[in-house]
C-alpha positions as CSV (number, residue, x, y, z in Angstrom):
1,M,0.0,0.0,0.0
2,A,1.3,3.4,-1.0
3,I,1.5,5.6,2.1
4,P,1.1,9.3,1.3
5,R,2.2,11.5,4.2
6,E,3.3,15.0,5.1
7,T,7.0,14.9,4.2
8,P,9.5,15.6,7.0
9,E,12.1,18.2,6.3
10,V,14.9,16.3,4.6
11,G,17.8,15.5,6.9
12,S,16.4,17.4,9.8
13,G,14.8,14.7,11.9
14,R,11.8,17.0,12.3
15,I,8.2,17.2,11.2
16,L,7.0,20.7,10.6
17,R,3.2,21.2,10.4
18,R,2.1,23.9,8.0
19,R,-1.1,24.5,10.0
20,Q,-2.2,25.7,13.4
21,T,-5.3,23.5,13.8
22,K,-4.5,20.1,15.3
23,I,-5.6,16.6,14.1
24,V,-6.8,13.9,16.5
25,A,-7.0,10.3,15.1
26,T,-8.5,7.2,16.7
27,L,-6.5,4.0,16.7
28,G,-8.1,0.6,16.2
29,P,-7.9,-2.6,14.1
30,A,-7.1,-0.6,10.9
31,S,-4.3,1.3,12.7
32,T,-2.5,-1.1,15.0
33,D,0.5,-1.9,12.9
34,P,3.5,0.3,14.0
35,E,4.2,1.2,10.4
36,V,0.7,2.5,9.9
37,I,0.8,4.4,13.2
38,G,4.1,6.0,12.2
39,A,2.6,6.9,8.8
40,L,-0.5,8.5,10.5
41,F,1.9,10.6,12.6
42,E,4.0,11.7,9.6
43,S,0.8,12.5,7.7
44,G,-0.4,15.0,10.3
45,V,-1.7,13.4,13.5
46,D,-0.9,15.4,16.6
47,V,-3.1,13.6,19.2
48,F,-3.9,9.8,19.2
49,R,-7.2,8.6,20.7
50,L,-7.6,5.2,22.4
51,N,-11.3,4.4,22.4
52,C,-12.0,2.4,25.6
53,S,-15.4,1.3,24.1
54,H,-13.5,-1.1,21.9
55,G,-10.4,-3.3,22.4
56,T,-8.7,-4.7,25.5
57,H,-6.3,-3.0,27.9
58,E,-3.5,-5.1,26.3
59,D,-4.5,-3.7,22.8
60,H,-4.3,-0.2,24.1
61,R,-1.0,-0.9,26.0
62,R,0.6,-2.1,22.7
63,R,-0.5,0.9,20.8
64,L,0.7,3.3,23.5
65,A,4.1,1.6,23.5
66,V,4.3,2.2,19.7
67,L,3.4,5.9,20.3
68,R,6.0,6.4,23.0
69,D,8.7,4.8,20.8
70,L,7.6,7.0,17.9
71,E,7.9,10.0,20.3
72,R,11.5,9.1,21.2
73,R,12.5,8.5,17.6
74,W,11.2,11.9,16.4
75,D,12.0,13.7,19.6
76,R,8.6,15.3,19.5
77,P,5.8,15.1,22.2
78,I,2.7,13.1,21.2
79,A,-0.5,13.5,23.2
80,V,-2.6,10.4,24.0
81,L,-6.3,10.6,24.8
82,A,-8.0,7.7,26.5
83,D,-11.7,8.1,25.8
84,L,-14.0,6.4,28.4
85,Q,-17.1,4.6,27.2
86,G,-19.5,6.1,29.7
87,P,-22.9,4.7,30.7
88,K,-24.1,3.0,27.5
89,L,-27.8,2.2,27.8
90,R,-28.9,-0.8,25.8
91,L,-31.9,-3.0,25.2
92,G,-31.9,-6.7,25.9
93,T,-32.3,-9.3,23.2
94,F,-35.1,-10.7,21.0
95,V,-36.1,-14.3,20.4
96,G,-35.1,-14.2,16.7
97,G,-32.5,-11.5,17.0
98,S,-34.8,-8.8,15.7
99,I,-38.4,-7.7,15.3
100,A,-40.6,-5.8,12.9
101,L,-42.2,-2.6,14.1
102,E,-45.4,-0.8,13.0
103,A,-46.1,2.8,13.8
104,G,-48.9,3.2,16.3
105,R,-48.5,-0.2,17.9
106,A,-48.0,-0.7,21.6
107,F,-44.6,-1.8,22.8
108,R,-43.5,-2.4,26.4
109,L,-40.1,-2.0,28.0
110,D,-39.5,-3.8,31.3
111,L,-36.9,-5.3,33.6
112,D,-37.6,-8.9,32.5
113,P,-34.4,-10.4,31.0
114,T,-36.4,-12.9,28.9
115,P,-35.8,-12.4,25.2
116,G,-38.4,-10.1,23.7
117,D,-40.8,-10.2,20.8
118,E,-43.0,-7.8,18.9
119,T,-44.8,-6.7,22.1
120,R,-42.0,-6.2,24.6
121,V,-38.3,-6.3,25.3
122,G,-36.1,-6.1,28.4
123,L,-34.4,-2.8,29.3
124,P,-32.0,-3.6,32.2
125,H,-31.8,0.0,33.4
126,P,-34.1,0.8,36.3
127,E,-32.6,4.3,36.4
128,I,-34.4,5.0,33.1
129,F,-37.8,3.9,34.5
130,A,-37.2,6.1,37.6
131,A,-36.8,9.2,35.4
132,L,-39.5,8.6,32.8
133,V,-42.9,10.5,32.7
134,P,-45.8,10.0,30.4
135,G,-45.2,11.9,27.1
136,A,-41.4,11.4,27.3
137,E,-39.7,10.2,24.1
138,L,-37.3,7.2,23.9
139,L,-34.9,7.0,20.9
140,L,-33.6,3.5,20.0
141,D,-30.7,2.6,17.6
142,D,-29.4,6.2,17.2
143,G,-32.9,7.5,16.7
144,K,-33.9,5.1,14.0
145,V,-36.8,4.0,16.3
146,R,-38.8,6.5,18.3
147,L,-41.2,5.6,21.1
148,E,-43.6,7.7,23.1
149,V,-44.2,6.8,26.8
150,V,-47.9,6.3,27.4
151,A,-47.6,5.1,31.0
152,C,-44.8,4.1,33.2
153,G,-43.7,2.7,36.6
154,P,-40.6,1.7,38.5
155,D,-40.1,-1.5,36.4
156,R,-41.8,-0.8,33.1
157,A,-42.8,1.7,30.4
158,E,-45.8,1.3,28.1
159,T,-45.0,3.0,24.9
160,R,-46.4,3.7,21.4
161,V,-44.2,3.3,18.3
162,V,-43.9,6.7,16.6
163,S,-41.5,5.6,13.8
164,G,-39.1,2.8,12.8
165,T,-39.5,-0.5,11.0
166,T,-37.0,-2.9,12.6
167,L,-35.2,-3.3,16.0
168,S,-32.5,-5.8,16.8
169,D,-30.6,-7.0,19.8
170,R,-28.8,-4.7,22.3
171,K,-29.4,-1.4,20.4
172,G,-28.7,1.8,22.2
173,V,-31.3,3.8,24.1
174,N,-31.4,7.6,24.4
175,V,-33.7,9.6,26.6
176,P,-33.7,13.2,25.4
177,G,-34.9,15.9,27.7
178,V,-34.4,13.8,30.8
179,V,-31.6,14.1,33.3
180,L,-30.9,10.5,34.3
181,P,-29.8,9.8,37.9
182,I,-26.6,8.0,36.9
183,S,-22.9,8.7,37.2
184,A,-20.9,9.4,34.1
185,L,-18.5,6.7,35.3
186,T,-19.5,3.1,35.2
187,D,-17.6,0.2,36.8
188,K,-16.0,-0.4,33.4
189,D,-15.0,3.3,33.2
190,R,-13.3,3.1,36.6
191,A,-11.3,0.1,35.5
192,D,-10.4,1.7,32.2
193,L,-9.5,4.9,34.0
194,A,-7.2,3.2,36.4
195,F,-5.5,1.4,33.5
196,A,-5.1,4.6,31.5
197,L,-3.6,6.6,34.4
198,D,-1.2,3.8,35.2
199,A,-0.2,3.6,31.6
200,G,0.6,7.3,31.5
201,V,-2.0,8.8,29.0
202,D,-2.2,12.6,28.8
203,W,-5.9,13.2,28.4
204,I,-9.0,11.4,29.8
205,G,-12.2,11.7,27.7
206,L,-15.3,11.8,30.0
207,S,-18.4,10.6,28.1
208,F,-22.0,11.5,28.6
209,V,-21.4,14.4,30.9
210,Q,-24.7,15.8,32.1
211,R,-23.8,18.0,35.1
212,P,-20.7,19.8,36.5
213,Q,-20.8,17.1,39.3
214,D,-19.8,14.5,36.7
215,V,-16.6,16.4,36.0
216,A,-15.9,16.9,39.7
217,E,-16.4,13.2,40.3
218,A,-13.8,12.3,37.6
219,R,-11.4,15.0,38.9
220,A,-11.4,13.4,42.4
221,L,-10.1,10.2,40.7
222,V,-7.8,11.7,38.2
223,G,-6.2,14.4,40.3
224,T,-3.3,15.9,38.4
225,R,-2.2,12.7,36.7
226,A,-3.9,13.6,33.4
227,A,-6.1,16.4,31.9
228,I,-9.9,15.9,31.7
229,L,-11.7,16.4,28.4
230,A,-15.5,16.7,28.9
231,K,-17.5,15.4,26.0
232,I,-20.6,17.5,25.2
233,E,-23.1,15.0,23.8
234,K,-26.1,15.3,26.1
235,P,-28.6,18.2,25.8
236,Q,-28.5,18.5,29.6
237,A,-24.8,19.4,29.4
238,I,-25.8,22.5,27.3
239,D,-27.8,23.8,30.3
240,H,-24.6,23.8,32.4
241,L,-22.1,24.5,29.6
242,E,-20.2,27.3,31.3
243,A,-19.7,25.4,34.6
244,I,-18.7,22.3,32.8
245,V,-16.1,24.2,30.7
246,A,-14.8,25.9,33.9
247,L,-14.2,22.5,35.7
248,S,-12.7,20.8,32.7
249,D,-9.3,21.0,31.0
250,G,-10.7,20.7,27.5
251,I,-13.9,20.1,25.7
252,M,-15.1,17.8,22.9
253,V,-18.1,18.6,20.7
254,A,-19.4,15.0,20.3
255,R,-21.9,15.6,17.5
256,G,-23.0,12.0,17.0
257,D,-24.9,11.5,20.2
258,L,-25.7,15.2,20.5
259,G,-27.4,14.9,17.1
260,V,-29.5,11.9,18.2
261,E,-31.1,13.7,21.2
262,M,-31.4,17.1,19.6
263,P,-32.9,18.3,16.3
264,P,-30.2,18.1,13.6
265,E,-30.7,21.7,12.7
266,D,-29.7,22.7,16.2
267,V,-26.3,21.0,16.2
268,P,-24.4,23.5,13.9
269,T,-25.3,26.4,16.1
270,L,-24.5,24.5,19.3
271,Q,-21.1,23.6,17.8
272,K,-20.3,27.3,17.4
273,R,-21.5,28.1,20.9
274,I,-19.5,25.3,22.5
275,V,-16.3,26.3,20.6
276,R,-16.8,29.9,21.5
277,E,-17.3,29.2,25.2
278,A,-14.3,26.9,25.4
279,R,-12.1,29.4,23.6
280,R,-13.3,32.2,25.9
281,A,-12.2,30.2,28.8
282,G,-8.9,29.3,27.2
283,K,-9.6,25.5,27.1
284,P,-8.7,23.4,24.1
285,V,-11.8,22.2,22.1
286,I,-12.2,19.3,19.6
287,V,-14.9,19.1,17.0
288,A,-15.6,15.4,16.5
289,T,-17.8,12.7,14.8
290,Q,-18.7,12.0,11.2
291,M,-16.2,14.5,9.8
292,L,-14.9,12.4,6.9
293,E,-17.2,9.4,7.5
294,S,-17.4,8.3,3.8
295,M,-13.7,7.7,3.9
296,I,-14.3,4.7,6.0
297,S,-14.8,2.9,2.7
298,A,-14.0,5.5,0.0
299,P,-10.6,7.0,-0.8
300,T,-12.0,10.6,-1.0
301,P,-14.6,12.4,1.1
302,T,-17.8,14.0,-0.1
303,R,-17.7,17.7,-0.7
304,A,-20.2,18.2,2.1
305,E,-17.7,16.5,4.5
306,A,-14.8,18.7,3.4
307,S,-17.0,21.7,4.0
308,D,-17.9,20.4,7.4
309,V,-14.3,20.1,8.4
310,A,-13.6,23.6,7.0
311,T,-16.6,25.0,9.0
312,A,-15.1,23.7,12.3
313,I,-11.8,25.3,11.5
314,F,-13.4,28.6,10.5
315,D,-15.3,28.4,13.9
316,G,-11.8,28.5,15.6
317,T,-11.6,25.0,17.0
318,D,-8.3,23.8,18.4
319,A,-8.6,20.4,16.8
320,V,-10.7,18.2,14.5
321,M,-11.0,14.5,15.0
322,L,-11.2,11.3,13.0
323,S,-13.0,8.3,14.6
324,A,-13.8,5.1,12.6
325,E,-12.1,6.7,9.5
326,T,-8.7,5.8,11.1
327,A,-9.7,3.1,13.6
328,A,-11.6,0.8,11.3
329,G,-11.6,2.3,7.8
330,A,-10.0,1.1,4.6
331,H,-8.1,4.4,4.1
332,P,-6.7,5.7,7.4
333,I,-3.7,7.4,6.0
334,E,-5.6,9.0,3.2
335,A,-8.2,10.3,5.7
336,V,-5.5,12.1,7.8
337,T,-3.8,13.4,4.6
338,M,-7.2,14.9,3.5
339,M,-7.9,16.4,6.9
340,N,-4.4,18.0,6.8
341,R,-5.0,19.4,3.3
342,I,-8.3,20.9,4.3
343,A,-6.9,22.5,7.4
344,E,-3.9,24.0,5.5
345,R,-6.2,25.3,2.8
346,V,-8.6,27.0,5.2
347,E,-5.9,28.6,7.2
348,R,-4.4,30.2,4.0
349,D,-7.7,31.9,3.2
350,P,-7.8,35.6,4.1
351,I,-11.3,35.2,5.3
352,Y,-10.1,32.7,7.9
353,R,-7.8,35.2,9.5
354,Q,-10.5,37.9,9.4
355,M,-12.9,35.6,11.2
356,I,-10.4,34.5,13.8
357,D,-9.4,38.1,14.5
358,A,-13.0,39.1,14.9
359,Q,-13.6,36.4,17.4
360,R,-10.5,37.5,19.3
361,A,-12.1,40.8,20.1
362,T,-14.6,39.1,22.4
363,Q,-12.0,37.4,24.7
364,A,-11.7,38.8,28.2
365,Q,-8.4,39.9,29.8
366,T,-8.6,39.3,33.6
367,S,-4.9,39.6,34.7
368,A,-1.5,41.1,33.8
369,S,-0.5,37.7,32.5
370,D,-3.5,37.8,30.1
371,A,-2.5,41.2,28.9
372,I,1.1,40.2,28.3
373,T,0.0,37.1,26.4
374,T,-2.5,39.1,24.3
375,A,0.2,41.6,23.5
376,A,2.5,38.8,22.3
377,G,0.4,38.1,19.3
378,R,0.1,41.8,18.3
379,V,3.8,42.4,18.8
380,A,4.6,39.2,16.7
381,R,2.6,40.6,13.9
382,A,4.1,44.1,14.2
383,V,7.7,43.0,14.1
384,G,7.2,40.0,11.7
385,A,8.2,37.4,14.3
386,V,8.3,33.8,13.2
387,A,7.0,32.4,16.5
388,I,6.0,33.1,20.1
389,A,7.9,31.3,22.7
390,T,6.2,30.7,26.1
391,Y,7.8,29.3,29.2
392,T,5.2,27.5,31.3
393,T,5.0,25.3,34.4
394,S,1.4,24.1,34.2
395,G,0.6,25.0,30.6
396,S,-1.6,28.0,31.5
397,T,0.7,30.5,29.8
398,T,0.7,28.5,26.6
399,L,-3.1,28.1,26.6
400,R,-3.5,31.9,27.1
401,A,-1.4,32.4,23.9
402,A,-3.4,29.7,22.0
403,R,-6.6,31.4,23.0
404,E,-5.6,34.4,21.0
405,R,-5.1,32.3,17.8
406,P,-1.9,34.0,16.7
407,E,-0.8,33.8,13.0
408,V,2.6,32.2,14.0
409,P,3.4,29.0,15.9
410,I,3.5,29.0,19.7
411,L,6.7,27.3,21.0
412,C,5.8,25.8,24.4
413,L,8.8,25.4,26.6
414,A,7.4,23.2,29.4
415,R,9.1,22.2,32.6
416,S,7.8,18.6,32.4
417,A,7.3,16.0,29.7
418,A,3.6,15.5,30.8
419,V,2.8,19.2,30.3
420,S,4.6,19.3,26.9
421,R,2.4,16.4,25.7
422,R,-0.9,17.8,27.0
423,M,-0.2,21.1,25.2
424,M,0.0,19.3,21.8
425,L,-3.8,19.5,21.7
426,A,-3.8,23.3,21.8
427,Y,-4.1,25.4,18.7
428,G,-0.8,26.3,17.0
429,V,1.4,24.8,19.8
430,R,4.8,23.2,19.1
431,S,5.7,21.7,22.4
432,V,9.1,21.0,23.8
433,F,10.3,19.7,27.2
434,A,12.7,22.4,28.3
435,P,13.8,22.9,31.9
436,V,13.7,26.6,32.7
437,P,17.2,28.2,33.0
438,D,18.0,30.6,35.8
439,G,18.0,34.3,34.9
440,F,15.9,36.1,32.3
441,R,18.6,36.5,29.7
442,A,19.3,32.8,29.9
443,K,15.6,32.1,29.3
444,I,15.7,34.3,26.2
445,A,18.8,32.5,24.9
446,G,17.3,29.1,25.7
447,A,14.1,30.0,23.8
448,V,16.0,31.0,20.7
449,D,18.3,28.0,20.8
450,V,15.2,25.7,20.9
451,A,13.4,27.7,18.1
452,V,16.5,27.2,15.9
453,R,16.8,23.5,16.8
454,E,13.1,22.9,16.0
455,G,13.3,24.6,12.6
456,L,11.1,27.5,13.5
457,A,13.8,30.2,13.2
458,V,17.1,31.0,11.4
459,A,19.6,33.8,11.7
460,G,18.0,37.2,11.4
461,D,14.5,36.0,12.5
462,A,12.6,37.7,15.3
463,L,11.1,35.7,18.1
464,V,8.7,37.0,20.8
465,V,9.4,35.4,24.2
466,T,7.1,35.6,27.2
467,A,8.2,34.4,30.7
468,G,8.2,35.2,34.4
469,D,11.1,37.3,35.7
470,G,11.4,36.7,39.4
471,V,7.8,35.8,39.9
472,T,7.1,32.0,40.0
473,G,4.1,30.9,38.1
474,S,3.3,34.2,36.4
475,T,4.0,35.8,33.1
476,N,5.2,39.3,33.5
477,V,7.8,40.0,30.7
478,L,7.5,40.1,26.9
479,R,10.7,40.4,24.9
480,V,11.6,40.5,21.2
481,A,14.8,38.6,20.5
482,V,16.6,38.2,17.2
483,V,18.5,35.1,16.2
484,G,22.2,35.9,15.8
485,E,24.4,35.0,12.8
486,E,25.8,32.0,14.7
487,G,22.3,30.4,14.4
488,T,21.9,29.1,17.9
489,S,23.0,32.1,19.8
490,V,20.8,35.1,20.5
491,A,21.2,38.8,20.2
492,V,18.5,40.9,21.9
493,R,19.1,43.7,19.4
494,D,16.4,46.2,20.2
495,E,15.7,46.6,23.9
496,R,13.1,49.3,23.0
497,R,10.9,46.6,21.6
498,S,10.6,45.0,25.0
499,V,7.3,45.2,26.8
500,Q,7.2,44.7,30.5
501,A,4.2,44.9,32.9
């Protein structure tokens, strides 16, 4: 199989992305081979997703080992997201494996585990019955079957078939408009979470978040061992969006399930709202699900899919995600290559920069560090800098810079390998593990050395550097540095271009 990919700079040992938006790809049966994973990375993947809904812990451990080996060979941080399954609500089974439905017919759901027929089926989730009321709607098999609750009790629901023709074993159940009294973490999720944290993943995807308490519950288990990505896929989460964003480290717009429980026409505007709220808070946001779905079987996407990816990038998302396209599809490398091409093309469009700049005007500045980081992008544009370098302990300084969506790359100089990996999800960030040197001038020199080494700057280029000078954990100095003729040394040639708060 020919493997098209983003070509590394010859002889450099580096991969230089020509876009700011990041690409997340899911690993699975189609992308387990180390050569394929390597090709996905070279083709443009910045973050790899391990889907805990499928595969064993041993499967995920092998893939993670390949990723860490790839990271060492390329000397480039790779972020890994472990996506928890969440509380999957499913029907029981049928005597013949499936039944035929007719609109208007009565159909009962109950706790009886006996295989069902055309009149009833088991639903082994008493929490659903506890939350139902007459008139509530039940969606089965991703909305292909719709039931209306006529009467209900603690162990049953008498319903009427509104639409749908067939129903088979163990199909999923959605209950739109109802807050279910269940935790976002099942026993399986807790086991998967313990495995993922011990294995050293960087992000934890929390599925089916309904309330801020769901994020708080996960935080108590995760602590600081990984960052938490809340997946917005329930209408109830929209009612608490601001609080959920505030408690999370990142957000995913999981449009598949969101589109099942809400009218399809509402999803595009919700996508924009979620992206805007996450960016306002300075939290990385991923737009996911069905982005290039036709490429599961076809070597090229539909024009509508290409436009969908472009729309998410115009919205200002940090990252776009591939799911089954790379996990189980016939063309995983081609899917990443296409996603990369779309992102590059959108970001070259003058309208893209106009839209991003217009969005920036709505961002709040609440501290001196915010003001310094906001100024960094403007100074970079004014002096023609090739990159913005940010020293960071927790990643907060880098995320402030990413929130502004600058035109140039953000070089994240992180104190720890864990932080450098997590920052790879953020817009425009090229992350490096770089212990902070003592003294401000040493920090400037160190930033320029790294920028040259990473291929972001050459002699004569300007670099904007933000750091803390004598104040631990804060950003209080912005300096413009120019790379000296020696290449890796630095000359701070124009002190008048310094900005200090």
